[in-house]
CHARMM internal coordinates of N, CA and C (Angstrom, degrees):
IC EDIT
DIST 1 N 1 CA 1.4584
DIST 1 CA 1 C 1.5325
ANGL 1 N 1 CA 1 C 109.23
DIST 1 C 2 N 1.2504
ANGL 1 CA 1 C 2 N 113.79
DIHE 1 N 1 CA 1 C 2 N 148.78
DIST 2 N 2 CA 1.4585
ANGL 1 C 2 N 2 CA 122.64
DIHE 1 CA 1 C 2 N 2 CA 178.25
DIST 2 CA 2 C 1.5295
ANGL 2 N 2 CA 2 C 110.41
DIHE 1 C 2 N 2 CA 2 C -75.61
DIST 2 C 3 N 1.3042
ANGL 2 CA 2 C 3 N 118.15
DIHE 2 N 2 CA 2 C 3 N 145.58
DIST 3 N 3 CA 1.4752
ANGL 2 C 3 N 3 CA 121.76
DIHE 2 CA 2 C 3 N 3 CA 179.35
DIST 3 CA 3 C 1.5267
ANGL 3 N 3 CA 3 C 111.20
DIHE 2 C 3 N 3 CA 3 C -63.53
DIST 3 C 4 N 1.3435
ANGL 3 CA 3 C 4 N 116.84
DIHE 3 N 3 CA 3 C 4 N -37.84
DIST 4 N 4 CA 1.4450
ANGL 3 C 4 N 4 CA 120.25
DIHE 3 CA 3 C 4 N 4 CA 178.40
DIST 4 CA 4 C 1.5261
ANGL 4 N 4 CA 4 C 112.18
DIHE 3 C 4 N 4 CA 4 C -63.74
DIST 4 C 5 N 1.3184
ANGL 4 CA 4 C 5 N 116.76
DIHE 4 N 4 CA 4 C 5 N -38.41
DIST 5 N 5 CA 1.4524
ANGL 4 C 5 N 5 CA 121.45
DIHE 4 CA 4 C 5 N 5 CA 178.94
DIST 5 CA 5 C 1.5316
ANGL 5 N 5 CA 5 C 110.72
DIHE 4 C 5 N 5 CA 5 C -65.79
DIST 5 C 6 N 1.2967
ANGL 5 CA 5 C 6 N 116.93
DIHE 5 N 5 CA 5 C 6 N -40.86
DIST 6 N 6 CA 1.4599
ANGL 5 C 6 N 6 CA 121.26
DIHE 5 CA 5 C 6 N 6 CA 178.55
DIST 6 CA 6 C 1.5254
ANGL 6 N 6 CA 6 C 110.19
DIHE 5 C 6 N 6 CA 6 C -63.23
DIST 6 C 7 N 1.3466
ANGL 6 CA 6 C 7 N 117.24
DIHE 6 N 6 CA 6 C 7 N -42.20
DIST 7 N 7 CA 1.4570
ANGL 6 C 7 N 7 CA 120.89
DIHE 6 CA 6 C 7 N 7 CA 178.34
DIST 7 CA 7 C 1.5217
ANGL 7 N 7 CA 7 C 111.05
DIHE 6 C 7 N 7 CA 7 C -64.08
DIST 7 C 8 N 1.3199
ANGL 7 CA 7 C 8 N 117.23
DIHE 7 N 7 CA 7 C 8 N -42.55
DIST 8 N 8 CA 1.4736
ANGL 7 C 8 N 8 CA 121.79
DIHE 7 CA 7 C 8 N 8 CA 179.28
DIST 8 CA 8 C 1.5091
ANGL 8 N 8 CA 8 C 109.99
DIHE 7 C 8 N 8 CA 8 C -63.29
DIST 8 C 9 N 1.3163
ANGL 8 CA 8 C 9 N 118.84
DIHE 8 N 8 CA 8 C 9 N -42.98
DIST 9 N 9 CA 1.4742
ANGL 8 C 9 N 9 CA 121.87
DIHE 8 CA 8 C 9 N 9 CA 179.14
DIST 9 CA 9 C 1.5050
ANGL 9 N 9 CA 9 C 110.62
DIHE 8 C 9 N 9 CA 9 C -63.70
DIST 9 C 10 N 1.3341
ANGL 9 CA 9 C 10 N 118.98
DIHE 9 N 9 CA 9 C 10 N -42.53
DIST 10 N 10 CA 1.4584
ANGL 9 C 10 N 10 CA 122.59
DIHE 9 CA 9 C 10 N 10 CA 178.65
DIST 10 CA 10 C 1.5267
ANGL 10 N 10 CA 10 C 110.48
DIHE 9 C 10 N 10 CA 10 C -62.47
DIST 10 C 11 N 1.3478
ANGL 10 CA 10 C 11 N 116.36
DIHE 10 N 10 CA 10 C 11 N -45.32
DIST 11 N 11 CA 1.4636
ANGL 10 C 11 N 11 CA 120.15
DIHE 10 CA 10 C 11 N 11 CA 178.58
DIST 11 CA 11 C 1.5252
ANGL 11 N 11 CA 11 C 111.85
DIHE 10 C 11 N 11 CA 11 C -63.87
DIST 11 C 12 N 1.3288
ANGL 11 CA 11 C 12 N 116.67
DIHE 11 N 11 CA 11 C 12 N -39.65
DIST 12 N 12 CA 1.4717
ANGL 11 C 12 N 12 CA 120.75
DIHE 11 CA 11 C 12 N 12 CA 178.52
DIST 12 CA 12 C 1.5170
ANGL 12 N 12 CA 12 C 111.60
DIHE 11 C 12 N 12 CA 12 C -64.71
DIST 12 C 13 N 1.3236
ANGL 12 CA 12 C 13 N 116.95
DIHE 12 N 12 CA 12 C 13 N -43.73
DIST 13 N 13 CA 1.4723
ANGL 12 C 13 N 13 CA 120.18
DIHE 12 CA 12 C 13 N 13 CA 178.06
DIST 13 CA 13 C 1.5094
ANGL 13 N 13 CA 13 C 111.03
DIHE 12 C 13 N 13 CA 13 C -65.49
DIST 13 C 14 N 1.3230
ANGL 13 CA 13 C 14 N 118.13
DIHE 13 N 13 CA 13 C 14 N -37.52
DIST 14 N 14 CA 1.4659
ANGL 13 C 14 N 14 CA 121.83
DIHE 13 CA 13 C 14 N 14 CA 176.89
DIST 14 CA 14 C 1.5323
ANGL 14 N 14 CA 14 C 110.38
DIHE 13 C 14 N 14 CA 14 C -64.57
DIST 14 C 15 N 1.3176
ANGL 14 CA 14 C 15 N 117.26
DIHE 14 N 14 CA 14 C 15 N -40.48
DIST 15 N 15 CA 1.4639
ANGL 14 C 15 N 15 CA 120.08
DIHE 14 CA 14 C 15 N 15 CA 178.13
DIST 15 CA 15 C 1.5226
ANGL 15 N 15 CA 15 C 111.28
DIHE 14 C 15 N 15 CA 15 C -67.40
DIST 15 C 16 N 1.3234
ANGL 15 CA 15 C 16 N 117.89
DIHE 15 N 15 CA 15 C 16 N -38.74
DIST 16 N 16 CA 1.4763
ANGL 15 C 16 N 16 CA 120.95
DIHE 15 CA 15 C 16 N 16 CA 176.08
DIST 16 CA 16 C 1.5245
ANGL 16 N 16 CA 16 C 111.34
DIHE 15 C 16 N 16 CA 16 C -62.70
DIST 16 C 17 N 1.3232
ANGL 16 CA 16 C 17 N 116.40
DIHE 16 N 16 CA 16 C 17 N -41.92
DIST 17 N 17 CA 1.4622
ANGL 16 C 17 N 17 CA 120.53
DIHE 16 CA 16 C 17 N 17 CA 178.70
DIST 17 CA 17 C 1.5063
ANGL 17 N 17 CA 17 C 110.14
DIHE 16 C 17 N 17 CA 17 C -63.90
DIST 17 C 18 N 1.3451
ANGL 17 CA 17 C 18 N 117.33
DIHE 17 N 17 CA 17 C 18 N -44.70
DIST 18 N 18 CA 1.4637
ANGL 17 C 18 N 18 CA 121.68
DIHE 17 CA 17 C 18 N 18 CA -179.91
DIST 18 CA 18 C 1.5417
ANGL 18 N 18 CA 18 C 111.57
DIHE 17 C 18 N 18 CA 18 C -62.14
DIST 18 C 19 N 1.3152
ANGL 18 CA 18 C 19 N 117.65
DIHE 18 N 18 CA 18 C 19 N -45.66
DIST 19 N 19 CA 1.4612
ANGL 18 C 19 N 19 CA 120.46
DIHE 18 CA 18 C 19 N 19 CA -179.98
DIST 19 CA 19 C 1.5319
ANGL 19 N 19 CA 19 C 111.22
DIHE 18 C 19 N 19 CA 19 C -67.12
DIST 19 C 20 N 1.3161
ANGL 19 CA 19 C 20 N 117.18
DIHE 19 N 19 CA 19 C 20 N -39.19
DIST 20 N 20 CA 1.4613
ANGL 19 C 20 N 20 CA 120.40
DIHE 19 CA 19 C 20 N 20 CA 176.93
DIST 20 CA 20 C 1.5269
ANGL 20 N 20 CA 20 C 111.74
DIHE 19 C 20 N 20 CA 20 C -63.34
DIST 20 C 21 N 1.3362
ANGL 20 CA 20 C 21 N 116.23
DIHE 20 N 20 CA 20 C 21 N -39.11
DIST 21 N 21 CA 1.4529
ANGL 20 C 21 N 21 CA 120.34
DIHE 20 CA 20 C 21 N 21 CA 177.72
DIST 21 CA 21 C 1.5273
ANGL 21 N 21 CA 21 C 111.21
DIHE 20 C 21 N 21 CA 21 C -66.09
DIST 21 C 22 N 1.3256
ANGL 21 CA 21 C 22 N 117.42
DIHE 21 N 21 CA 21 C 22 N -40.52
DIST 22 N 22 CA 1.4630
ANGL 21 C 22 N 22 CA 120.73
DIHE 21 CA 21 C 22 N 22 CA 177.83
DIST 22 CA 22 C 1.5261
ANGL 22 N 22 CA 22 C 111.89
DIHE 21 C 22 N 22 CA 22 C -62.72
DIST 22 C 23 N 1.3159
ANGL 22 CA 22 C 23 N 115.98
DIHE 22 N 22 CA 22 C 23 N -44.16
DIST 23 N 23 CA 1.4779
ANGL 22 C 23 N 23 CA 120.60
DIHE 22 CA 22 C 23 N 23 CA 179.87
DIST 23 CA 23 C 1.5156
ANGL 23 N 23 CA 23 C 109.66
DIHE 22 C 23 N 23 CA 23 C -65.98
DIST 23 C 24 N 1.3210
ANGL 23 CA 23 C 24 N 118.19
DIHE 23 N 23 CA 23 C 24 N -43.85
DIST 24 N 24 CA 1.4582
ANGL 23 C 24 N 24 CA 120.95
DIHE 23 CA 23 C 24 N 24 CA -179.80
DIST 24 CA 24 C 1.5207
ANGL 24 N 24 CA 24 C 111.51
DIHE 23 C 24 N 24 CA 24 C -61.77
DIST 24 C 25 N 1.3407
ANGL 24 CA 24 C 25 N 116.74
DIHE 24 N 24 CA 24 C 25 N -44.74
DIST 25 N 25 CA 1.4538
ANGL 24 C 25 N 25 CA 119.79
DIHE 24 CA 24 C 25 N 25 CA -178.76
DIST 25 CA 25 C 1.5075
ANGL 25 N 25 CA 25 C 112.47
DIHE 24 C 25 N 25 CA 25 C -69.03
DIST 25 C 26 N 1.3285
ANGL 25 CA 25 C 26 N 119.26
DIHE 25 N 25 CA 25 C 26 N -29.23
DIST 26 N 26 CA 1.4529
ANGL 25 C 26 N 26 CA 121.07
DIHE 25 CA 25 C 26 N 26 CA 178.58
DIST 26 CA 26 C 1.5260
ANGL 26 N 26 CA 26 C 111.72
DIHE 25 C 26 N 26 CA 26 C -74.94
DIST 26 C 27 N 1.3367
ANGL 26 CA 26 C 27 N 117.09
DIHE 26 N 26 CA 26 C 27 N -28.89
DIST 27 N 27 CA 1.4558
ANGL 26 C 27 N 27 CA 120.72
DIHE 26 CA 26 C 27 N 27 CA -178.72
DIST 27 CA 27 C 1.5313
ANGL 27 N 27 CA 27 C 111.90
DIHE 26 C 27 N 27 CA 27 C -89.15
DIST 27 C 28 N 1.3077
ANGL 27 CA 27 C 28 N 116.75
DIHE 27 N 27 CA 27 C 28 N -20.40
DIST 28 N 28 CA 1.4524
ANGL 27 C 28 N 28 CA 121.59
DIHE 27 CA 27 C 28 N 28 CA -178.50
DIST 28 CA 28 C 1.5321
ANGL 28 N 28 CA 28 C 110.76
DIHE 27 C 28 N 28 CA 28 C -71.79
DIST 28 C 29 N 1.3153
ANGL 28 CA 28 C 29 N 117.40
DIHE 28 N 28 CA 28 C 29 N 128.54
DIST 29 N 29 CA 1.4478
ANGL 28 C 29 N 29 CA 122.15
DIHE 28 CA 28 C 29 N 29 CA 178.71
DIST 29 CA 29 C 1.5124
ANGL 29 N 29 CA 29 C 110.78
DIHE 28 C 29 N 29 CA 29 C -71.31
DIST 29 C 30 N 1.3280
ANGL 29 CA 29 C 30 N 117.28
DIHE 29 N 29 CA 29 C 30 N 128.11
DIST 30 N 30 CA 1.4604
ANGL 29 C 30 N 30 CA 120.29
DIHE 29 CA 29 C 30 N 30 CA -178.41
DIST 30 CA 30 C 1.5231
ANGL 30 N 30 CA 30 C 112.07
DIHE 29 C 30 N 30 CA 30 C -85.39
DIST 30 C 31 N 1.2897
ANGL 30 CA 30 C 31 N 116.75
DIHE 30 N 30 CA 30 C 31 N -37.89
DIST 31 N 31 CA 1.4593
ANGL 30 C 31 N 31 CA 120.95
DIHE 30 CA 30 C 31 N 31 CA 175.91
DIST 31 CA 31 C 1.5116
ANGL 31 N 31 CA 31 C 109.37
DIHE 30 C 31 N 31 CA 31 C -158.93
DIST 31 C 32 N 1.2609
ANGL 31 CA 31 C 32 N 117.18
DIHE 31 N 31 CA 31 C 32 N 162.02
DIST 32 N 32 CA 1.4525
ANGL 31 C 32 N 32 CA 121.08
DIHE 31 CA 31 C 32 N 32 CA -179.22
DIST 32 CA 32 C 1.5226
ANGL 32 N 32 CA 32 C 110.93
DIHE 31 C 32 N 32 CA 32 C 86.06
DIST 32 C 33 N 1.2955
ANGL 32 CA 32 C 33 N 115.72
DIHE 32 N 32 CA 32 C 33 N -150.79
DIST 33 N 33 CA 1.4505
ANGL 32 C 33 N 33 CA 120.14
DIHE 32 CA 32 C 33 N 33 CA -176.42
DIST 33 CA 33 C 1.5394
ANGL 33 N 33 CA 33 C 111.61
DIHE 32 C 33 N 33 CA 33 C -74.99
DIST 33 C 34 N 1.2662
ANGL 33 CA 33 C 34 N 117.70
DIHE 33 N 33 CA 33 C 34 N 170.96
DIST 34 N 34 CA 1.4618
ANGL 33 C 34 N 34 CA 121.85
DIHE 33 CA 33 C 34 N 34 CA -175.10
DIST 34 CA 34 C 1.5187
ANGL 34 N 34 CA 34 C 113.49
DIHE 33 C 34 N 34 CA 34 C -90.59
DIST 34 C 35 N 1.3298
ANGL 34 CA 34 C 35 N 117.96
DIHE 34 N 34 CA 34 C 35 N 5.73
DIST 35 N 35 CA 1.4663
ANGL 34 C 35 N 35 CA 119.01
DIHE 34 CA 34 C 35 N 35 CA -178.07
DIST 35 CA 35 C 1.5177
ANGL 35 N 35 CA 35 C 112.57
DIHE 34 C 35 N 35 CA 35 C -71.80
DIST 35 C 36 N 1.3416
ANGL 35 CA 35 C 36 N 117.68
DIHE 35 N 35 CA 35 C 36 N -27.86
DIST 36 N 36 CA 1.4387
ANGL 35 C 36 N 36 CA 120.10
DIHE 35 CA 35 C 36 N 36 CA 176.87
DIST 36 CA 36 C 1.5170
ANGL 36 N 36 CA 36 C 114.66
DIHE 35 C 36 N 36 CA 36 C 81.13
DIST 36 C 37 N 1.3311
ANGL 36 CA 36 C 37 N 117.44
DIHE 36 N 36 CA 36 C 37 N 12.21
DIST 37 N 37 CA 1.4617
ANGL 36 C 37 N 37 CA 119.49
DIHE 36 CA 36 C 37 N 37 CA -177.94
DIST 37 CA 37 C 1.5174
ANGL 37 N 37 CA 37 C 112.49
DIHE 36 C 37 N 37 CA 37 C -77.94
DIST 37 C 38 N 1.3108
ANGL 37 CA 37 C 38 N 118.85
DIHE 37 N 37 CA 37 C 38 N -20.96
DIST 38 N 38 CA 1.4433
ANGL 37 C 38 N 38 CA 122.38
DIHE 37 CA 37 C 38 N 38 CA 175.89
DIST 38 CA 38 C 1.5166
ANGL 38 N 38 CA 38 C 115.69
DIHE 37 C 38 N 38 CA 38 C 92.08
DIST 38 C 39 N 1.3153
ANGL 38 CA 38 C 39 N 117.90
DIHE 38 N 38 CA 38 C 39 N -6.62
DIST 39 N 39 CA 1.4536
ANGL 38 C 39 N 39 CA 118.48
DIHE 38 CA 38 C 39 N 39 CA -176.63
DIST 39 CA 39 C 1.5368
ANGL 39 N 39 CA 39 C 112.84
DIHE 38 C 39 N 39 CA 39 C -76.24
DIST 39 C 40 N 1.2976
ANGL 39 CA 39 C 40 N 118.29
DIHE 39 N 39 CA 39 C 40 N -16.38
DIST 40 N 40 CA 1.4564
ANGL 39 C 40 N 40 CA 120.98
DIHE 39 CA 39 C 40 N 40 CA 178.72
DIST 40 CA 40 C 1.5413
ANGL 40 N 40 CA 40 C 111.52
DIHE 39 C 40 N 40 CA 40 C -74.47
DIST 40 C 41 N 1.3290
ANGL 40 CA 40 C 41 N 117.85
DIHE 40 N 40 CA 40 C 41 N -27.35
DIST 41 N 41 CA 1.4284
ANGL 40 C 41 N 41 CA 121.02
DIHE 40 CA 40 C 41 N 41 CA -176.55
DIST 41 CA 41 C 1.5262
ANGL 41 N 41 CA 41 C 114.29
DIHE 40 C 41 N 41 CA 41 C -93.45
DIST 41 C 42 N 1.3489
ANGL 41 CA 41 C 42 N 118.29
DIHE 41 N 41 CA 41 C 42 N 5.15
DIST 42 N 42 CA 1.4534
ANGL 41 C 42 N 42 CA 122.70
DIHE 41 CA 41 C 42 N 42 CA -178.18
DIST 42 CA 42 C 1.5161
ANGL 42 N 42 CA 42 C 110.27
DIHE 41 C 42 N 42 CA 42 C -80.08
DIST 42 C 43 N 1.3452
ANGL 42 CA 42 C 43 N 116.05
DIHE 42 N 42 CA 42 C 43 N 135.47
DIST 43 N 43 CA 1.4464
ANGL 42 C 43 N 43 CA 122.14
DIHE 42 CA 42 C 43 N 43 CA 178.05
DIST 43 CA 43 C 1.5190
ANGL 43 N 43 CA 43 C 108.93
DIHE 42 C 43 N 43 CA 43 C -94.79
DIST 43 C 44 N 1.3490
ANGL 43 CA 43 C 44 N 117.02
DIHE 43 N 43 CA 43 C 44 N 106.60
DIST 44 N 44 CA 1.4519
ANGL 43 C 44 N 44 CA 121.90
DIHE 43 CA 43 C 44 N 44 CA -178.31
DIST 44 CA 44 C 1.5326
ANGL 44 N 44 CA 44 C 112.87
DIHE 43 C 44 N 44 CA 44 C -92.60
DIST 44 C 45 N 1.3166
ANGL 44 CA 44 C 45 N 118.78
DIHE 44 N 44 CA 44 C 45 N 7.03
DIST 45 N 45 CA 1.4577
ANGL 44 C 45 N 45 CA 121.11
DIHE 44 CA 44 C 45 N 45 CA -175.29
DIST 45 CA 45 C 1.5353
ANGL 45 N 45 CA 45 C 112.74
DIHE 44 C 45 N 45 CA 45 C -69.75
DIST 45 C 46 N 1.3253
ANGL 45 CA 45 C 46 N 118.65
DIHE 45 N 45 CA 45 C 46 N -24.70
DIST 46 N 46 CA 1.4537
ANGL 45 C 46 N 46 CA 121.50
DIHE 45 CA 45 C 46 N 46 CA -177.57
DIST 46 CA 46 C 1.5152
ANGL 46 N 46 CA 46 C 114.34
DIHE 45 C 46 N 46 CA 46 C -94.05
DIST 46 C 47 N 1.3218
ANGL 46 CA 46 C 47 N 116.27
DIHE 46 N 46 CA 46 C 47 N 0.80
DIST 47 N 47 CA 1.4806
ANGL 46 C 47 N 47 CA 120.33
DIHE 46 CA 46 C 47 N 47 CA -179.61
DIST 47 CA 47 C 1.5230
ANGL 47 N 47 CA 47 C 109.74
DIHE 46 C 47 N 47 CA 47 C -86.91
DIST 47 C 48 N 1.3270
ANGL 47 CA 47 C 48 N 115.48
DIHE 47 N 47 CA 47 C 48 N 128.90
DIST 48 N 48 CA 1.4715
ANGL 47 C 48 N 48 CA 121.27
DIHE 47 CA 47 C 48 N 48 CA 178.86
DIST 48 CA 48 C 1.5163
ANGL 48 N 48 CA 48 C 108.24
DIHE 47 C 48 N 48 CA 48 C -80.15
DIST 48 C 49 N 1.3463
ANGL 48 CA 48 C 49 N 117.29
DIHE 48 N 48 CA 48 C 49 N 115.77
DIST 49 N 49 CA 1.4460
ANGL 48 C 49 N 49 CA 121.44
DIHE 48 CA 48 C 49 N 49 CA -178.23
DIST 49 CA 49 C 1.5237
ANGL 49 N 49 CA 49 C 112.13
DIHE 48 C 49 N 49 CA 49 C -102.88
DIST 49 C 50 N 1.3402
ANGL 49 CA 49 C 50 N 119.61
DIHE 49 N 49 CA 49 C 50 N 5.72
DIST 50 N 50 CA 1.4497
ANGL 49 C 50 N 50 CA 121.53
DIHE 49 CA 49 C 50 N 50 CA -179.22
DIST 50 CA 50 C 1.5166
ANGL 50 N 50 CA 50 C 109.83
DIHE 49 C 50 N 50 CA 50 C -77.97
DIST 50 C 51 N 1.3267
ANGL 50 CA 50 C 51 N 114.55
DIHE 50 N 50 CA 50 C 51 N 134.09
DIST 51 N 51 CA 1.4738
ANGL 50 C 51 N 51 CA 121.24
DIHE 50 CA 50 C 51 N 51 CA 178.93
DIST 51 CA 51 C 1.5172
ANGL 51 N 51 CA 51 C 108.13
DIHE 50 C 51 N 51 CA 51 C -101.04
DIST 51 C 52 N 1.3024
ANGL 51 CA 51 C 52 N 117.32
DIHE 51 N 51 CA 51 C 52 N 138.87
DIST 52 N 52 CA 1.4763
ANGL 51 C 52 N 52 CA 122.00
DIHE 51 CA 51 C 52 N 52 CA -179.62
DIST 52 CA 52 C 1.4811
ANGL 52 N 52 CA 52 C 111.32
DIHE 51 C 52 N 52 CA 52 C -86.26
END
COOR INIT
IC SEED 1 N 1 CA 1 C
IC BUILD
Protein backbone atom coordinates (compact mmCIF):
# COMPACT_ATOMS: atom_id res chain seq x y z
CA UNK A 1 0.00 0.00 0.00
CA UNK A 2 1.03 3.51 -0.70
CA UNK A 3 1.92 5.78 2.25
CA UNK A 4 -0.50 8.45 0.99
CA UNK A 5 -3.35 5.92 0.91
CA UNK A 6 -2.62 4.85 4.49
CA UNK A 7 -2.66 8.49 5.64
CA UNK A 8 -5.96 9.14 3.81
CA UNK A 9 -7.55 6.04 5.37
CA UNK A 10 -6.40 7.07 8.86
CA UNK A 11 -7.75 10.60 8.37
CA UNK A 12 -11.04 9.25 7.01
CA UNK A 13 -11.48 6.89 9.96
CA UNK A 14 -10.66 9.73 12.36
CA UNK A 15 -13.28 11.93 10.70
CA UNK A 16 -15.87 9.13 10.91
CA UNK A 17 -15.11 8.67 14.60
CA UNK A 18 -15.38 12.43 15.22
CA UNK A 19 -18.72 12.75 13.38
CA UNK A 20 -20.11 9.67 15.11
CA UNK A 21 -19.11 11.08 18.48
CA UNK A 22 -20.78 14.42 17.69
CA UNK A 23 -24.01 12.72 16.64
CA UNK A 24 -24.01 10.43 19.68
CA UNK A 25 -23.43 13.30 22.10
CA UNK A 26 -26.17 15.42 20.50
CA UNK A 27 -28.72 12.60 20.79
CA UNK A 28 -27.72 11.54 24.29
CA UNK A 29 -30.00 12.97 26.98
CA UNK A 30 -28.02 15.04 29.47
CA UNK A 31 -30.67 15.25 32.16
CA UNK A 32 -34.36 14.68 32.54
CA UNK A 33 -36.27 12.16 30.54
CA UNK A 34 -34.76 10.07 27.76
CA UNK A 35 -36.82 11.56 24.93
CA UNK A 36 -34.14 14.14 24.15
CA UNK A 37 -36.59 16.92 23.34
CA UNK A 38 -34.92 19.33 25.77
CA UNK A 39 -38.00 20.59 27.54
CA UNK A 40 -37.06 18.92 30.82
CA UNK A 41 -33.92 21.03 31.17
CA UNK A 42 -35.61 24.42 30.59
CA UNK A 43 -35.62 26.87 33.50
CA UNK A 44 -39.09 28.47 33.62
CA UNK A 45 -38.46 30.42 36.84
CA UNK A 46 -37.59 33.68 35.02
CA UNK A 47 -40.66 33.71 32.77
CA UNK A 48 -43.36 36.21 33.75
CA UNK A 49 -46.67 34.32 33.75
CA UNK A 50 -48.86 37.19 35.03
CA UNK A 51 -51.58 38.28 32.62
CA UNK A 52 -52.68 41.92 32.56
